[in-house]
N, C-alpha and C positions, 0 to 999 in steps of 0.2 A: 327489302321487300318481302322476302320469305318469312322473316320474323313477324311482320305485321299480319301476313296471311295466316299464320299459325296462331298468333296471339289473340286476335279478335274472336275467333270461334271458341277458343279455350276460355277466354274471359267471359264470353256470353253464357257458356255452360257452367260457369262458376266452379270450375275444377280447382282443387288445392294446388297452389303454385309450387310448393316444395315437391310434391309428389310428381307433378308434370315435369318439372325441371330434372328431377332425379331419373325419371324414365327416359327422357330425351338424352341425358348424359350417358346413361348405361347403353342405350341403343346405339348412339353415335360411337362410343368407344368400341363396342363389339364389332360393329360393321367395319370401322376403320381398321381395327386389328386384323380382321378376316381379310380385308382387301390387301393389307400389307403382306400378310403371309402368303396369300394366293399369288400376289404380284411377284414375290421373290421366286416362287416355284416356276412361274411362267417365264420370268426373266432368265433363269438358268437354262431353260429349254429353248426359248425362242430368241434370246438376245435382243437385238435392236428392233425386232418386229413387235416387241411388247407394247410399245406406244401405239402403234397402229391397231393392234388387237384391242387395246383399251378404248380407243376412240370408236371402233366398230361396236364394241359391247355397250358403251354408253349411248351411242346413237340408237341402237336397237332397243335398249331399255326405255329411252325417251319416246321412241316411236310407239312401242307397245303401250306405255302409260297414256300417251295422247290418244291413241286409238280407243283404249278402254274408256277414257273420260268422255270422248265424243259419242261412243256407242251408248254409254250410260245416260248421257244427257238427252240425246235426240232419238235413239232407237228404242231404248227401254226406259223411258222416264218413269219416275215414281210419282204416282198420282195421289199423294197424301196431302190433305189440307194443311196449310200453315197454321201454327199455333199463334195465338195472340201474344204480343210482347208485354201485355199489362201485368 
């Protein structure tokens, strides 16, 4: 489902596929490597509490993202007219 949610807008914007895939691949690699390195450091210090800490961090991130999206949509809506698809 995430791939469709990303693919439709990118296709509608007519962005070059190779450049988009390259950017996504690089970003995914860097964030994953950063998470692995940080996770190793946390694991050495906290041991078994690492999993719990990761769950709390993920929950907090999703809560912040959801709150931002709700605020952006309902509290601070953008009042720009939609362009024609013609």
